[in-house]
Structure formats: C-alpha cells, structure tokens
All heavy atoms as TSV, in Angstrom:
chain	resi	resn	atom	element	x	y	z
A	1	MET	N	N	15.265	-23.994	-24.061
A	1	MET	CA	C	14.251	-23.586	-23.196
A	1	MET	C	C	13.833	-22.083	-23.484
A	1	MET	O	O	14.677	-21.255	-23.346
A	1	MET	CB	C	14.713	-23.540	-21.720
A	1	MET	CG	C	14.490	-24.835	-21.094
A	1	MET	SD	S	15.074	-24.716	-19.409
A	1	MET	CE	C	16.759	-25.298	-19.452
A	2	THR	N	N	12.566	-21.815	-23.825
A	2	THR	CA	C	12.144	-20.493	-24.110
A	2	THR	C	C	11.283	-19.932	-22.948
A	2	THR	O	O	11.102	-18.713	-23.036
A	2	THR	CB	C	11.258	-20.577	-25.491
A	2	THR	OG1	O	10.165	-21.428	-25.101
A	2	THR	CG2	C	12.050	-20.972	-26.619
A	3	THR	N	N	10.988	-20.692	-21.983
A	3	THR	CA	C	10.347	-20.139	-20.846
A	3	THR	C	C	11.262	-19.796	-19.832
A	3	THR	O	O	12.492	-20.044	-19.865
A	3	THR	CB	C	9.381	-21.184	-20.359
A	3	THR	OG1	O	9.959	-22.463	-19.887
A	3	THR	CG2	C	8.213	-21.494	-21.449
A	4	ASN	N	N	10.738	-19.281	-18.661
A	4	ASN	CA	C	11.614	-18.908	-17.520
A	4	ASN	C	C	11.795	-20.093	-16.561
A	4	ASN	O	O	11.755	-20.001	-15.310
A	4	ASN	CB	C	10.921	-17.801	-16.732
A	4	ASN	CG	C	11.119	-16.527	-17.448
A	4	ASN	OD1	O	12.078	-16.332	-18.320
A	4	ASN	ND2	N	10.154	-15.596	-17.216
A	5	GLU	N	N	11.946	-21.268	-17.090
A	5	GLU	CA	C	12.167	-22.542	-16.277
A	5	GLU	C	C	13.515	-22.766	-16.204
A	5	GLU	O	O	14.328	-22.700	-16.964
A	5	GLU	CB	C	11.326	-23.598	-16.821
A	5	GLU	CG	C	9.845	-23.521	-16.790
A	5	GLU	CD	C	9.117	-24.660	-17.442
A	5	GLU	OE1	O	9.771	-25.623	-17.838
A	5	GLU	OE2	O	7.822	-24.638	-17.320
A	6	GLY	N	N	14.093	-23.216	-14.974
A	6	GLY	CA	C	15.419	-23.609	-14.698
A	6	GLY	C	C	15.453	-25.058	-15.017
A	6	GLY	O	O	14.686	-25.757	-15.556
A	7	PRO	N	N	16.646	-25.646	-14.508
A	7	PRO	CA	C	16.834	-27.071	-14.648
A	7	PRO	C	C	15.801	-27.854	-13.975
A	7	PRO	O	O	15.321	-27.604	-12.833
A	7	PRO	CB	C	18.188	-27.324	-14.003
A	7	PRO	CG	C	18.729	-26.078	-13.522
A	7	PRO	CD	C	17.688	-24.981	-13.821
A	8	GLY	N	N	15.234	-29.003	-14.613
A	8	GLY	CA	C	14.238	-29.743	-14.037
A	8	GLY	C	C	12.845	-29.186	-14.122
A	8	GLY	O	O	11.805	-29.585	-13.641
A	9	GLY	N	N	12.685	-28.027	-14.921
A	9	GLY	CA	C	11.291	-27.540	-15.103
A	9	GLY	C	C	10.862	-26.569	-13.960
A	9	GLY	O	O	9.738	-26.136	-14.089
A	10	ALA	N	N	11.769	-26.256	-12.997
A	10	ALA	CA	C	11.247	-25.434	-11.945
A	10	ALA	C	C	11.352	-23.848	-12.409
A	10	ALA	O	O	12.194	-23.604	-13.176
A	10	ALA	CB	C	12.196	-25.515	-10.775
A	11	LYS	N	N	10.431	-23.148	-11.920
A	11	LYS	CA	C	10.498	-21.640	-12.289
A	11	LYS	C	C	11.699	-21.033	-11.712
A	11	LYS	O	O	12.074	-21.301	-10.466
A	11	LYS	CB	C	9.216	-20.954	-11.954
A	11	LYS	CG	C	8.052	-21.340	-12.763
A	11	LYS	CD	C	6.903	-20.588	-12.607
A	11	LYS	CE	C	5.751	-20.939	-13.537
A	11	LYS	NZ	N	4.592	-20.099	-13.310
A	12	SER	N	N	12.234	-20.088	-12.285
A	12	SER	CA	C	13.409	-19.291	-11.727
A	12	SER	C	C	12.997	-18.402	-10.618
A	12	SER	O	O	11.903	-17.833	-10.708
A	12	SER	CB	C	14.111	-18.660	-12.875
A	12	SER	OG	O	13.408	-17.388	-13.380
A	13	PRO	N	N	13.904	-18.098	-9.657
A	13	PRO	CA	C	13.510	-17.328	-8.492
A	13	PRO	C	C	13.394	-15.814	-9.038
A	13	PRO	O	O	12.603	-15.054	-8.368
A	13	PRO	CB	C	14.623	-17.338	-7.523
A	13	PRO	CG	C	15.704	-17.938	-8.369
A	13	PRO	CD	C	15.096	-18.729	-9.402
A	14	GLY	N	N	13.902	-15.389	-10.157
A	14	GLY	CA	C	13.742	-14.049	-10.699
A	14	GLY	C	C	12.391	-13.697	-11.015
A	14	GLY	O	O	11.882	-12.637	-10.849
A	15	LEU	N	N	11.557	-14.648	-11.717
A	15	LEU	CA	C	10.210	-14.538	-12.078
A	15	LEU	C	C	9.458	-14.321	-10.746
A	15	LEU	O	O	8.498	-13.398	-10.683
A	15	LEU	CB	C	9.789	-15.694	-12.804
A	15	LEU	CG	C	8.338	-15.488	-13.339
A	15	LEU	CD1	C	8.121	-14.378	-14.355
A	15	LEU	CD2	C	7.829	-16.811	-14.048
A	16	LEU	N	N	9.634	-15.101	-9.809
A	16	LEU	CA	C	8.918	-14.859	-8.457
A	16	LEU	C	C	9.183	-13.515	-7.932
A	16	LEU	O	O	8.218	-12.786	-7.338
A	16	LEU	CB	C	9.194	-15.965	-7.487
A	16	LEU	CG	C	8.569	-16.000	-6.102
A	16	LEU	CD1	C	7.161	-16.233	-6.284
A	16	LEU	CD2	C	9.182	-17.005	-5.243
A	17	ARG	N	N	10.427	-13.157	-7.858
A	17	ARG	CA	C	10.847	-11.859	-7.374
A	17	ARG	C	C	10.161	-10.729	-8.167
A	17	ARG	O	O	9.723	-9.686	-7.607
A	17	ARG	CB	C	12.286	-11.793	-7.288
A	17	ARG	CG	C	12.729	-10.897	-6.254
A	17	ARG	CD	C	14.458	-10.940	-6.265
A	17	ARG	NE	N	14.827	-12.269	-5.751
A	17	ARG	CZ	C	16.005	-12.728	-5.912
A	17	ARG	NH1	N	16.932	-11.976	-6.671
A	17	ARG	NH2	N	16.282	-13.805	-5.524
A	18	LYS	N	N	10.040	-10.826	-9.434
A	18	LYS	CA	C	9.569	-9.729	-10.324
A	18	LYS	C	C	8.083	-9.602	-10.028
A	18	LYS	O	O	7.504	-8.565	-10.113
A	18	LYS	CB	C	9.759	-10.004	-11.843
A	18	LYS	CG	C	11.197	-9.833	-12.158
A	18	LYS	CD	C	11.279	-10.142	-13.613
A	18	LYS	CE	C	12.672	-10.034	-14.162
A	18	LYS	NZ	N	12.826	-10.342	-15.626
A	19	ARG	N	N	7.328	-10.564	-9.655
A	19	ARG	CA	C	5.916	-10.605	-9.404
A	19	ARG	C	C	5.638	-10.343	-8.060
A	19	ARG	O	O	4.593	-9.620	-7.631
A	19	ARG	CB	C	5.234	-11.806	-9.922
A	19	ARG	CG	C	5.165	-11.938	-11.419
A	19	ARG	CD	C	4.355	-13.106	-11.791
A	19	ARG	NE	N	4.352	-13.144	-13.261
A	19	ARG	CZ	C	3.966	-14.246	-13.844
A	19	ARG	NH1	N	3.337	-15.259	-13.292
A	19	ARG	NH2	N	3.820	-14.159	-15.261
A	20	LEU	N	N	6.235	-10.928	-7.110
A	20	LEU	CA	C	5.869	-10.890	-5.610
A	20	LEU	C	C	6.258	-9.543	-5.003
A	20	LEU	O	O	5.439	-9.066	-4.303
A	20	LEU	CB	C	6.557	-11.984	-4.877
A	20	LEU	CG	C	6.202	-12.286	-3.387
A	20	LEU	CD1	C	4.709	-12.648	-3.373
A	20	LEU	CD2	C	6.980	-13.471	-2.801
A	21	ILE	N	N	7.410	-8.994	-5.185
A	21	ILE	CA	C	7.855	-7.817	-4.633
A	21	ILE	C	C	6.942	-6.613	-4.891
A	21	ILE	O	O	6.442	-5.883	-3.955
A	21	ILE	CB	C	9.290	-7.527	-4.834
A	21	ILE	CG1	C	10.147	-8.536	-4.235
A	21	ILE	CG2	C	9.686	-6.011	-4.462
A	21	ILE	CD1	C	11.606	-8.415	-4.438
A	22	PRO	N	N	6.566	-6.426	-6.129
A	22	PRO	CA	C	5.621	-5.322	-6.432
A	22	PRO	C	C	4.260	-5.457	-5.722
A	22	PRO	O	O	3.678	-4.494	-5.247
A	22	PRO	CB	C	5.463	-5.294	-7.903
A	22	PRO	CG	C	6.673	-5.888	-8.371
A	22	PRO	CD	C	7.085	-6.826	-7.390
A	23	ILE	N	N	3.738	-6.678	-5.669
A	23	ILE	CA	C	2.527	-6.883	-5.008
A	23	ILE	C	C	2.683	-6.632	-3.447
A	23	ILE	O	O	1.760	-6.045	-2.916
A	23	ILE	CB	C	2.103	-8.340	-5.212
A	23	ILE	CG1	C	1.687	-8.464	-6.670
A	23	ILE	CG2	C	0.929	-8.736	-4.355
A	23	ILE	CD1	C	1.381	-9.885	-7.195
A	24	LEU	N	N	3.742	-7.097	-2.852
A	24	LEU	CA	C	3.850	-6.815	-1.429
A	24	LEU	C	C	4.104	-5.299	-1.079
A	24	LEU	O	O	3.670	-4.812	-0.194
A	24	LEU	CB	C	5.145	-7.750	-0.872
A	24	LEU	CG	C	4.880	-9.129	-0.824
A	24	LEU	CD1	C	6.217	-9.740	-0.426
A	24	LEU	CD2	C	3.892	-9.530	0.070
A	25	VAL	N	N	4.745	-4.618	-1.937
A	25	VAL	CA	C	4.941	-3.210	-1.848
A	25	VAL	C	C	3.591	-2.484	-1.895
A	25	VAL	O	O	3.295	-1.614	-1.112
A	25	VAL	CB	C	5.936	-2.683	-2.805
A	25	VAL	CG1	C	5.860	-1.101	-2.924
A	25	VAL	CG2	C	7.287	-3.167	-2.597
A	26	PHE	N	N	2.753	-2.875	-2.932
A	26	PHE	CA	C	1.540	-2.261	-2.978
A	26	PHE	C	C	0.679	-2.572	-1.866
A	26	PHE	O	O	-0.155	-1.622	-1.292
A	26	PHE	CB	C	0.815	-2.920	-4.295
A	26	PHE	CG	C	-0.645	-2.424	-4.400
A	26	PHE	CD1	C	-0.931	-1.159	-4.836
A	26	PHE	CD2	C	-1.657	-3.339	-4.200
A	26	PHE	CE1	C	-2.191	-0.718	-5.060
A	26	PHE	CE2	C	-2.968	-2.916	-4.288
A	26	PHE	CZ	C	-3.315	-1.522	-4.711
A	27	VAL	N	N	0.658	-3.641	-1.297
A	27	VAL	CA	C	-0.016	-4.059	-0.071
A	27	VAL	C	C	0.298	-3.394	1.147
A	27	VAL	O	O	-0.401	-2.834	1.786
A	27	VAL	CB	C	-0.112	-5.704	0.137
A	27	VAL	CG1	C	-0.596	-5.951	1.565
A	27	VAL	CG2	C	-0.813	-6.378	-0.970
A	28	PHE	N	N	1.698	-3.139	1.291
A	28	PHE	CA	C	2.298	-2.478	2.417
A	28	PHE	C	C	1.743	-0.891	2.303
A	28	PHE	O	O	1.445	-0.339	3.332
A	28	PHE	CB	C	3.624	-2.459	2.426
A	28	PHE	CG	C	4.389	-1.757	3.413
A	28	PHE	CD1	C	4.233	-2.196	4.815
A	28	PHE	CD2	C	5.038	-0.602	3.113
A	28	PHE	CE1	C	4.962	-1.429	5.862
A	28	PHE	CE2	C	5.703	0.091	4.177
A	28	PHE	CZ	C	5.598	-0.281	5.400
A	29	VAL	N	N	1.909	-0.344	1.208
A	29	VAL	CA	C	1.512	1.030	1.010
A	29	VAL	C	C	0.165	1.297	1.236
A	29	VAL	O	O	-0.250	2.277	1.878
A	29	VAL	CB	C	2.075	1.529	-0.401
A	29	VAL	CG1	C	1.509	3.015	-0.646
A	29	VAL	CG2	C	3.561	1.581	-0.389
A	30	THR	N	N	-0.711	0.349	0.694
A	30	THR	CA	C	-2.158	0.658	0.914
A	30	THR	C	C	-2.470	0.351	2.382
A	30	THR	O	O	-3.299	1.156	2.914
A	30	THR	CB	C	-2.902	-0.509	0.080
A	30	THR	OG1	O	-2.484	-0.349	-1.291
A	30	THR	CG2	C	-4.373	-0.316	0.261
A	31	ALA	N	N	-1.812	-0.466	3.062
A	31	ALA	CA	C	-2.120	-0.705	4.524
A	31	ALA	C	C	-1.600	0.511	5.374
A	31	ALA	O	O	-2.409	1.046	6.302
A	31	ALA	CB	C	-1.309	-1.966	5.072
A	32	VAL	N	N	-0.574	1.129	4.967
A	32	VAL	CA	C	-0.069	2.252	5.787
A	32	VAL	C	C	-1.121	3.430	5.436
A	32	VAL	O	O	-1.493	4.187	6.398
A	32	VAL	CB	C	1.304	2.730	5.316
A	32	VAL	CG1	C	1.593	4.026	5.739
A	32	VAL	CG2	C	2.308	1.696	5.851
A	33	ALA	N	N	-1.581	3.685	4.190
A	33	ALA	CA	C	-2.638	4.580	3.905
A	33	ALA	C	C	-3.876	4.490	4.694
A	33	ALA	O	O	-4.411	5.451	5.192
A	33	ALA	CB	C	-2.766	4.820	2.372
A	34	VAL	N	N	-4.398	3.299	4.790
A	34	VAL	CA	C	-5.617	3.000	5.464
A	34	VAL	C	C	-5.378	3.262	6.993
A	34	VAL	O	O	-6.348	3.785	7.637
A	34	VAL	CB	C	-6.097	1.565	5.208
A	34	VAL	CG1	C	-7.195	1.145	6.010
A	34	VAL	CG2	C	-6.516	1.305	3.773
A	35	ILE	N	N	-4.332	2.722	7.480
A	35	ILE	CA	C	-4.044	3.020	8.971
A	35	ILE	C	C	-3.965	4.462	9.318
A	35	ILE	O	O	-4.654	4.983	10.212
A	35	ILE	CB	C	-2.774	2.311	9.417
A	35	ILE	CG1	C	-3.006	0.787	9.355
A	35	ILE	CG2	C	-2.300	2.776	10.737
A	35	ILE	CD1	C	-1.870	-0.057	9.461
A	36	LEU	N	N	-3.322	5.378	8.439
A	36	LEU	CA	C	-3.074	6.708	8.721
A	36	LEU	C	C	-4.579	7.337	8.592
A	36	LEU	O	O	-4.952	8.310	9.333
A	36	LEU	CB	C	-2.166	7.304	7.834
A	36	LEU	CG	C	-0.765	6.994	7.987
A	36	LEU	CD1	C	0.125	7.577	6.888
A	36	LEU	CD2	C	-0.448	7.651	9.371
A	37	PHE	N	N	-5.282	6.902	7.588
A	37	PHE	CA	C	-6.708	7.464	7.433
A	37	PHE	C	C	-7.605	7.179	8.670
A	37	PHE	O	O	-8.283	8.068	9.084
A	37	PHE	CB	C	-7.217	6.990	6.182
A	37	PHE	CG	C	-8.653	7.527	5.782
A	37	PHE	CD1	C	-8.648	8.847	5.316
A	37	PHE	CD2	C	-9.844	6.865	6.048
A	37	PHE	CE1	C	-9.933	9.328	4.946
A	37	PHE	CE2	C	-10.973	7.439	5.668
A	37	PHE	CZ	C	-11.048	8.647	5.080
A	38	CYS	N	N	-7.495	6.050	9.223
A	38	CYS	CA	C	-8.227	5.673	10.365
A	38	CYS	C	C	-7.818	6.506	11.521
A	38	CYS	O	O	-8.670	6.885	12.407
A	38	CYS	CB	C	-8.177	4.149	10.483
A	38	CYS	SG	S	-9.026	3.236	9.260
A	39	ILE	N	N	-6.558	6.609	11.630
A	39	ILE	CA	C	-5.999	7.389	12.894
A	39	ILE	C	C	-6.601	8.834	12.719
A	39	ILE	O	O	-6.958	9.451	13.721
A	39	ILE	CB	C	-4.572	7.321	12.916
A	39	ILE	CG1	C	-4.043	5.930	13.387
A	39	ILE	CG2	C	-3.963	8.357	13.792
A	39	ILE	CD1	C	-2.606	5.707	13.191
A	40	TYR	N	N	-6.510	9.545	11.573
A	40	TYR	CA	C	-6.799	10.822	11.378
A	40	TYR	C	C	-8.442	10.925	11.509
A	40	TYR	O	O	-8.942	11.893	12.027
A	40	TYR	CB	C	-6.467	11.374	9.992
A	40	TYR	CG	C	-6.953	12.743	9.733
A	40	TYR	CD1	C	-6.519	13.776	10.528
A	40	TYR	CD2	C	-8.000	13.006	8.822
A	40	TYR	CE1	C	-6.802	15.133	10.344
A	40	TYR	CE2	C	-8.408	14.252	8.587
A	40	TYR	CZ	C	-7.938	15.380	9.366
A	40	TYR	OH	O	-8.299	16.616	9.112
A	41	GLY	N	N	-9.182	9.958	11.075
A	41	GLY	CA	C	-10.578	10.019	11.282
A	41	GLY	C	C	-11.123	9.977	12.743
A	41	GLY	O	O	-12.122	10.510	12.999
A	42	ARG	N	N	-10.269	9.399	13.570
A	42	ARG	CA	C	-10.694	9.269	14.980
A	42	ARG	C	C	-10.352	10.541	15.669
A	42	ARG	O	O	-10.935	10.914	16.657
A	42	ARG	CB	C	-10.000	8.061	15.642
A	42	ARG	CG	C	-10.474	6.750	15.270
A	42	ARG	CD	C	-9.878	5.737	16.137
A	42	ARG	NE	N	-10.354	4.347	15.631
A	42	ARG	CZ	C	-9.869	3.164	15.997
A	42	ARG	NH1	N	-8.897	3.305	16.922
A	42	ARG	NH2	N	-10.278	2.188	15.478
A	43	ASP	N	N	-9.285	11.306	15.341
A	43	ASP	CA	C	-8.794	12.358	15.925
A	43	ASP	C	C	-8.329	13.518	14.916
A	43	ASP	O	O	-7.262	13.600	14.682
A	43	ASP	CB	C	-7.628	11.980	16.786
A	43	ASP	CG	C	-7.258	13.143	17.847
A	43	ASP	OD1	O	-7.913	14.182	17.910
A	43	ASP	OD2	O	-6.180	13.095	18.410
A	44	PRO	N	N	-9.264	14.326	14.445
A	44	PRO	CA	C	-9.008	15.370	13.410
A	44	PRO	C	C	-8.020	16.390	14.027
A	44	PRO	O	O	-7.280	17.053	13.205
A	44	PRO	CB	C	-10.251	15.924	13.040
A	44	PRO	CG	C	-11.362	14.968	13.531
A	44	PRO	CD	C	-10.685	14.137	14.642
A	45	ASP	N	N	-7.998	16.540	15.370
A	45	ASP	CA	C	-7.130	17.672	15.775
A	45	ASP	C	C	-5.562	17.118	15.930
A	45	ASP	O	O	-4.762	17.923	16.403
A	45	ASP	CB	C	-7.497	17.939	17.271
A	45	ASP	CG	C	-8.886	18.598	17.281
A	45	ASP	OD1	O	-9.251	19.341	16.370
A	45	ASP	OD2	O	-9.647	18.436	18.340
A	46	LEU	N	N	-5.451	15.930	15.424
A	46	LEU	CA	C	-3.933	15.432	15.407
A	46	LEU	C	C	-3.087	16.248	14.642
A	46	LEU	O	O	-1.908	16.560	14.976
A	46	LEU	CB	C	-4.012	13.958	14.890
A	46	LEU	CG	C	-2.728	13.253	14.703
A	46	LEU	CD1	C	-2.133	12.956	16.113
A	46	LEU	CD2	C	-2.940	12.034	13.987
A	47	ILE	N	N	-3.616	16.922	13.509
A	47	ILE	CA	C	-2.825	17.809	12.596
A	47	ILE	C	C	-2.154	18.927	13.303
A	47	ILE	O	O	-1.100	19.344	13.216
A	47	ILE	CB	C	-3.715	18.113	11.406
A	47	ILE	CG1	C	-4.144	16.952	10.567
A	47	ILE	CG2	C	-2.820	19.132	10.588
A	47	ILE	CD1	C	-3.039	16.198	10.041
A	48	VAL	N	N	-3.150	19.482	14.209
A	48	VAL	CA	C	-2.725	20.772	15.006
A	48	VAL	C	C	-1.596	20.348	16.046
A	48	VAL	O	O	-0.548	21.046	16.164
A	48	VAL	CB	C	-3.903	21.219	15.729
A	48	VAL	CG1	C	-3.500	22.423	16.660
A	48	VAL	CG2	C	-4.864	21.795	14.646
A	49	ARG	N	N	-1.719	19.131	16.617
A	49	ARG	CA	C	-0.736	18.680	17.593
A	49	ARG	C	C	0.600	18.352	16.865
A	49	ARG	O	O	1.704	18.520	17.486
A	49	ARG	CB	C	-1.304	17.570	18.451
A	49	ARG	CG	C	-2.415	17.939	19.392
A	49	ARG	CD	C	-2.564	16.939	20.436
A	49	ARG	NE	N	-2.726	15.549	19.822
A	49	ARG	CZ	C	-4.000	14.862	19.675
A	49	ARG	NH1	N	-5.084	15.430	20.128
A	49	ARG	NH2	N	-3.950	13.813	19.049
A	50	LEU	N	N	0.576	17.739	15.715
A	50	LEU	CA	C	1.775	17.400	15.086
A	50	LEU	C	C	2.569	18.489	14.619
A	50	LEU	O	O	3.829	18.501	14.301
A	50	LEU	CB	C	1.368	16.546	13.832
A	50	LEU	CG	C	0.843	15.089	14.086
A	50	LEU	CD1	C	0.513	14.437	12.745
A	50	LEU	CD2	C	2.045	14.357	14.715
A	51	ALA	N	N	1.786	19.756	14.438
A	51	ALA	CA	C	2.727	20.878	14.009
A	51	ALA	C	C	3.767	21.173	15.063
A	51	ALA	O	O	4.726	21.814	14.568
A	51	ALA	CB	C	1.702	22.067	13.813
A	52	ALA	N	N	3.628	20.911	16.238
A	52	ALA	CA	C	4.562	21.190	17.230
A	52	ALA	C	C	5.890	20.502	17.131
A	52	ALA	O	O	6.918	20.693	17.713
A	52	ALA	CB	C	4.092	21.026	18.602
A	53	TYR	N	N	5.886	19.396	16.360
A	53	TYR	CA	C	7.113	18.472	16.202
A	53	TYR	C	C	8.028	18.995	15.099
A	53	TYR	O	O	8.908	18.102	14.766
A	53	TYR	CB	C	6.582	17.124	15.866
A	53	TYR	CG	C	6.018	16.393	17.154
A	53	TYR	CD1	C	4.670	16.333	17.237
A	53	TYR	CD2	C	6.855	15.982	18.190
A	53	TYR	CE1	C	4.058	15.665	18.379
A	53	TYR	CE2	C	6.187	15.359	19.236
A	53	TYR	CZ	C	4.967	15.325	19.321
A	53	TYR	OH	O	4.355	14.713	20.411
A	54	GLY	N	N	7.779	19.965	14.462
A	54	GLY	CA	C	8.779	20.605	13.528
A	54	GLY	C	C	8.777	19.839	12.154
A	54	GLY	O	O	7.659	19.624	11.642
A	55	TYR	N	N	10.037	19.331	11.675
A	55	TYR	CA	C	10.163	18.611	10.413
A	55	TYR	C	C	9.386	17.201	10.472
A	55	TYR	O	O	8.706	16.867	9.541
A	55	TYR	CB	C	11.707	18.524	10.123
A	55	TYR	CG	C	12.156	19.760	9.552
A	55	TYR	CD1	C	13.196	20.364	10.228
A	55	TYR	CD2	C	11.631	20.330	8.393
A	55	TYR	CE1	C	13.759	21.511	9.765
A	55	TYR	CE2	C	12.338	21.569	7.943
A	55	TYR	CZ	C	13.367	22.070	8.551
A	55	TYR	OH	O	13.828	23.194	8.140
A	56	LEU	N	N	9.471	16.589	11.563
A	56	LEU	CA	C	8.831	15.263	11.750
A	56	LEU	C	C	7.262	15.489	11.601
A	56	LEU	O	O	6.600	14.588	10.938
A	56	LEU	CB	C	9.102	14.527	13.071
A	56	LEU	CG	C	8.463	13.280	13.289
A	56	LEU	CD1	C	8.989	12.291	12.320
A	56	LEU	CD2	C	8.872	12.729	14.681
A	57	GLY	N	N	6.783	16.457	12.287
A	57	GLY	CA	C	5.342	16.689	12.205
A	57	GLY	C	C	5.064	17.111	10.835
A	57	GLY	O	O	3.948	16.663	10.438
A	58	ALA	N	N	5.748	17.882	10.167
A	58	ALA	CA	C	5.384	18.239	8.756
A	58	ALA	C	C	5.441	16.944	7.933
A	58	ALA	O	O	4.596	16.884	6.895
A	58	ALA	CB	C	6.411	19.296	8.264
A	59	PHE	N	N	6.408	16.111	8.027
A	59	PHE	CA	C	6.389	14.952	7.324
A	59	PHE	C	C	5.252	13.998	7.572
A	59	PHE	O	O	4.449	13.536	6.684
A	59	PHE	CB	C	7.757	14.104	7.587
A	59	PHE	CG	C	7.720	12.674	7.020
A	59	PHE	CD1	C	7.945	12.493	5.796
A	59	PHE	CD2	C	7.419	11.576	7.809
A	59	PHE	CE1	C	7.920	11.350	5.168
A	59	PHE	CE2	C	7.506	10.335	7.217
A	59	PHE	CZ	C	7.735	10.210	5.833
A	60	LEU	N	N	4.821	13.951	8.828
A	60	LEU	CA	C	3.642	13.016	9.159
A	60	LEU	C	C	2.296	13.791	8.790
A	60	LEU	O	O	1.421	13.115	8.192
A	60	LEU	CB	C	3.496	12.914	10.624
A	60	LEU	CG	C	4.657	11.988	11.150
A	60	LEU	CD1	C	4.609	11.990	12.862
A	60	LEU	CD2	C	4.660	10.700	10.700
A	61	ILE	N	N	2.196	15.171	8.812
A	61	ILE	CA	C	0.976	15.807	8.186
A	61	ILE	C	C	0.906	15.523	6.654
A	61	ILE	O	O	-0.168	15.287	6.226
A	61	ILE	CB	C	1.020	17.230	8.571
A	61	ILE	CG1	C	0.779	17.616	10.064
A	61	ILE	CG2	C	0.087	18.044	7.736
A	61	ILE	CD1	C	1.192	18.838	10.385
A	62	SER	N	N	2.060	15.583	6.021
A	62	SER	CA	C	2.004	15.395	4.564
A	62	SER	C	C	1.740	13.916	4.219
A	62	SER	O	O	0.999	13.629	3.223
A	62	SER	CB	C	3.307	15.790	3.906
A	62	SER	OG	O	4.406	14.944	4.156
A	63	LEU	N	N	2.193	13.034	5.028
A	63	LEU	CA	C	1.780	11.644	4.832
A	63	LEU	C	C	0.395	11.349	5.019
A	63	LEU	O	O	-0.184	10.592	4.131
A	63	LEU	CB	C	2.656	10.709	5.807
A	63	LEU	CG	C	2.911	9.331	5.589
A	63	LEU	CD1	C	3.791	9.115	4.287
A	63	LEU	CD2	C	3.623	8.659	6.806
A	64	ILE	N	N	-0.222	11.953	6.006
A	64	ILE	CA	C	-1.677	11.760	6.277
A	64	ILE	C	C	-2.479	12.472	5.280
A	64	ILE	O	O	-3.474	11.912	4.693
A	64	ILE	CB	C	-2.028	12.348	7.741
A	64	ILE	CG1	C	-1.450	11.556	8.889
A	64	ILE	CG2	C	-3.551	12.447	7.845
A	64	ILE	CD1	C	-1.473	12.092	10.181
A	65	GLY	N	N	-2.021	13.669	4.780
A	65	GLY	CA	C	-2.705	14.284	3.773
A	65	GLY	C	C	-2.707	13.459	2.370
A	65	GLY	O	O	-3.666	13.659	1.611
A	66	ASN	N	N	-1.677	12.920	2.059
A	66	ASN	CA	C	-1.493	12.216	0.786
A	66	ASN	C	C	-2.204	10.812	0.959
A	66	ASN	O	O	-2.456	10.125	-0.135
A	66	ASN	CB	C	-0.093	12.064	0.448
A	66	ASN	CG	C	0.519	13.492	0.012
A	66	ASN	OD1	O	-0.246	14.112	-0.735
A	66	ASN	ND2	N	1.665	13.740	0.354
A	67	ALA	N	N	-2.516	10.331	2.126
A	67	ALA	CA	C	-3.158	8.977	2.193
A	67	ALA	C	C	-4.514	9.170	1.648
A	67	ALA	O	O	-5.166	8.225	1.241
A	67	ALA	CB	C	-3.145	8.588	3.600
C-alpha cells in the first residue's frame, strides 16, 4: 500500500486530522476576528473603557487591534 489507506481501503484517521484541524482552527480564528471587529465597529469608545481593566484590558485591546 503506497497510499494513506488502512485495511479494507479506508483512509487513515491521521490524514483526516492533518487536513481538518488546520481548517477548523482557521475558521475559528477568522470568526473571532470578525466578531471583535463588529463589536468595536458598533462602539469605538470600548477601547477607552477597556483600559480600566489592567492586563485583561490590554490583552483585549491588542486582540481587537490585531483583528
């Protein structure tokens, strides 16, 4: 057998994992970026209010800025 097929001709789960997980991670990251962009678009003063939360606020501000 030279292909990634297991016994009986079925594809191995490793191949599915190698292709499916990166696609799911890409979809998840893109969805988070779009959601953050929409939230910031509705309320631009959110950045000023997040500054009061210290490190958590700084993390969220950088997350919104990089989206």
